[in-house]
N, C-alpha and C positions, 0 to 999 in steps of 0.2 A: 330580854335578854335571859339567855344561861351561864346559873352561872358555873364557873367549873375552879374545885383541886385539887391541885397533885400530890403525893404522896411513893417516895424510891422508901422499899423497903428491898432485907435482904434474906434467905430461904437457906438453911443449913441444909442440906448433899446426907444423906443414908451413908455416903460414901464418897472420895473420890471420882468422879466422872470422865472418864478418858476417851480421846479419837484422836483419829489421824493429823487434827489442828491444835488441841486444845486441851487443856485440866482443869475441870472447878470443883471447887466447894461446898459453892456458894450460886445461889444463884439472883441476883441485881434487880428486880423489878419494879415500871411506874406503874399507882394506880391511879385512877382518875374519876372523879368522881363529879355529875351534876347534877346540877341542881333547876327542873324546872323552874317554870312564873306560879306556878301552882302548888309549890316544894314539894314536887315529888323529885325519888334522886336513882341515877343508875350511876352506874358505874362497870368496870370492866380494870383488867389487868396487859401489861405486857412487860415482855425483855427486853424485846427491839434487834435488831443483828448484830449481834457482834462484832464479827466478820466483815462487816462491814462499814465498823466504827461506833454504834452509836450502844450509847448508854441512856438511861437511866436522868440524867438530868441532862444529858441535850435533847431528850425526847424532849421532857419535859420543857424544853429549854422553845422549838420548834411547837410546840406549844400554848407556849404564853404570846407567843406575836401572832396568830389568830382568835385569841381569846375575844377580839373585840368583834368578831365577823361569826361570832356564836351566836344568833340570834334566837329568838322563842321557836319559829316554825321550820327549824336547820332539818335535811333531811341528809338521809347519807352519801347518795349523790352530789350532793350538795361539796361535802369533805373529800369529792377524788381529787376539785378543782382548788383546794384551798391549801393542801398537803401533797404532797407526796411520799407512794408507793414508803413503804417504813411501819416501826414502830409507834411512832406518836401515832398516825393516824388513828390504824389501830385502836388502841388502845379508849383517843378519843369516838373512833365509830362504835363499835364495841359498846365503851358505858353509853349514848346515844342509844340508840339498841335498848337499852337495859331501862332507859329512860322513859323509852314514847310506850313502852310493853305497860311502865309502872302506870302512864300518863293514862291507857286505855284502859286495863286491864284486861288486856288480852295479851296470849304469853307468844314471842319473840317469831316463833313458828307455822302461827300465822299470821303474824304482820307482813313477815317474809315470803306469804304465801302456802310455805313448802305441807305435808302431811309430817302427822302428828309424829316426832322420832322415839325410835326405839331403840336398845339395849343395842353394843355393836361388841368386840373383840379388837381388843386392842393389839399391840406388841406392846411388847415389857424386852427395854431396851439390855445388853447387857454390854458394859461399855470396854476398850481394850483394855489389856490385861497379858501378864506372863498365864502359862496355860494351866500351875493351880491357879490361879487367881479367876481362869475361866470358867475351869470347872468347877469351883467354889459355887460360880454366881447363878453357873449351869443347876446345880445339882438347890440350888434355893431358890430355881425355879421353873421346876416340876410342875405347879401346881398353872401353867400361863400356856395354853398353848400356840402362841408366835409369837417366839422369837427374834427381837432383833439385834444383831450381833457388829460391835463397830472393829472394822479391818483398818488394816493400813498396808505397805509396800511389802511389808513387812511376815506380820502377821494375816495371813490370811487363812486360808483350805485349813493347815493345821488345826486351826479355832475353830472351826464347822466341826471338822470331825470330835471333836470336845468333847462339841455340843451333844450331836448325834448319837454319840457313847454313852449320855450323864443322860439323855432326854430324845429320846430315839424317836416320841411320837409329835414331837413339836414340831409343826411349819416355822420354816426359816427361810429370813430374810438376811442383807446381806450389807453395811455402808464405810463402803469408802471416803467418803468429805472428802469426793476432791483425787484423791494417791496415789490412783493407777493412773496407769498410759491406756494406750488403744491396744499397745504390744502386751502388757499385764496382764488386761484385761481375756483378750484370745491365749493368752496359756490359761487360766484360769476357767475361764471360762465348762470346759467339757469335764474337769474335778468338782465343781457347783453345781453343774446340772448333774452330776451320778449320786450327791451327795445329797440330791431332792431342794439346793437352793428356789426359793420363789422368784424372787428377785434383788437385784445389784441396783442401791443407789449413788448417785454421782460417782460415776469410776472416775472422769476425768473432767478436768481443772476446771471452772466456768470460762467460758470467751472461747474453751475448745473442744468447745461441743461439734463441731464439724467433723472432729477425728473420728467419729462415728460413723460419718457415711460412711453405706454401703458393707455395715458389718453387718452377721446375722450372728443371732445373738436362741442359743437352745434357756438363757433365760433371759425375762425381759427383763429389760433397764427403766430405771425410771429416773426423771431429772429433780434436783433438789438445788444445790446454790446457781443452779443457771435459772429456776422457771425461779421469775417473782411474783409480777402483774398478768396481768391480757395480753401487752404488745408482748411480751418473752412466750407466746405459744408458740406464736410460726413460726420462730424459728429450733423448736426443739422438734417440733413434727415431722416421721421419719427416720429420726433421729434416733428419740426417743421410744420409749414406749407406752411411757405413764408419765407424767408428772408429778409432784410431790408438795398441797398447798399447806401451805403456817400463814396463818391467818398475820404475823409480823416481821414475815415478806413479803405479803401482796396491800394489805395498810386495811386490813378491816373486814367486818364481814358480808357487806353489800361488796365488793371487788371481789371478795372467793368466789361467791354463791353465781355470782357473775364468769370467772374463771370457772365454773362449772362447765356451765351450760356452752363457751370455748372451748374449753377441750374437750366437750363430746364433740362438738362442730369439727374440729382438726382430727378423730379421733384416738385420740390420747383416755389414756385409761384414767383414771385416779386414785389419789393418795389424800390421806390429807396427815401433816406432822405439828412438829408445839416445837417451842424452841426453851422447854423447857417454863415453871412457873407455876400456880397451884390449882387449886380445880378453879378460879373463876374464869381463867385463859383456857385451863379447858373447853368451858360449858360453851364459847359460842363457835369451835373447834369442834365440836359435839353435833352441833345440826348439818355443818361439810361433811361431817363421818355418814353422815344419813346417804350420802351418794356414792361412796367410796368403795372403792372396794379392796383398798387397806386402808388400817387407819392405825398409826400411833401417836399416840393420848396421853401416854405414863407418868410425861412429869411430874403428878403427884409421890407416882410410886419410888417415883428417886428423892420428896422430899425426908425431913426429918418429922414437921409438924403440918399442915396443912390450914383450907379457911373454918369457922366454921357452917355449918350444911357442908358440906366437900359432897364430892360423889364416888359413890361408894361402887368399889372395886371388885367384883367377884368371881376370884378365878382367870383373872384377865377380863371377862363380861365387865363391862364397863353402863354401867343403868343411867338412867332419864338425868339431866343438875336436877335439883330440886326447885325449884320458880325461889325459890329465898336465898340465893346464891346469885342467880341470873338470870335472867330471861324474861 
């Protein structure tokens, strides 16, 4: 059997992080540690999907239910049948990948049949705020070439203009976190296009995706909350141009890699995102980023502290994670 230990941690953010949906000062996460029969250990971290009611405690309870099924030869595909998509399966799956890497002496990218990973440029997120606050944050982010701007129903184009004034060289994407309607999206799209916005994330509410039918957008639109695991993809094709894959939503690296293949088959572009967390949570996502046009794995940059052997970020360029951290 594989031994399982779970711990709940809270990581303080540099400052409150505000979206159209919520405001955060700390990121609570579940850490899972697996010990194989030979004594090797693997670990992983999950924040879960808060808007679906997941908490570290609820994820730990899910793992407790399947503890007895975690046999020594367990595989990622088997986990897909043990637990539903979500943070609990993400933590177990990524810890299992790390354990197998430790047991075999081979990095996860090799075990997964992937090419050797290379550095990627990640977006740096500016949370929702008033004009002075967004101006200050844009000024502080002038070393980052790609900015992701949180917006809502009232604060949107004006905030993009502020970022353009302060950091004119930046590439910009915006994330409405389900706060817009089709009508508002159509009203804003010409202005967003004129301002050079490259992507609009999840403008409409999850479940209202059909309202995007027939939309001809000059700016690509990406599904985030509406994109969960592979089963969600068919309903997004033709309505969105790309999907945001997050390990906490889809339930781990195993499913995320399968999603990449299915999304490409359906003609959907790829983005990888995060639910915040430390470098431990970002390391598996970094492998997904190798196949993505847009990377948003800036969670550690928003926190005061990070893990030992943290991922290095150099002016927005995310370096290959140290195997001493994960994988």
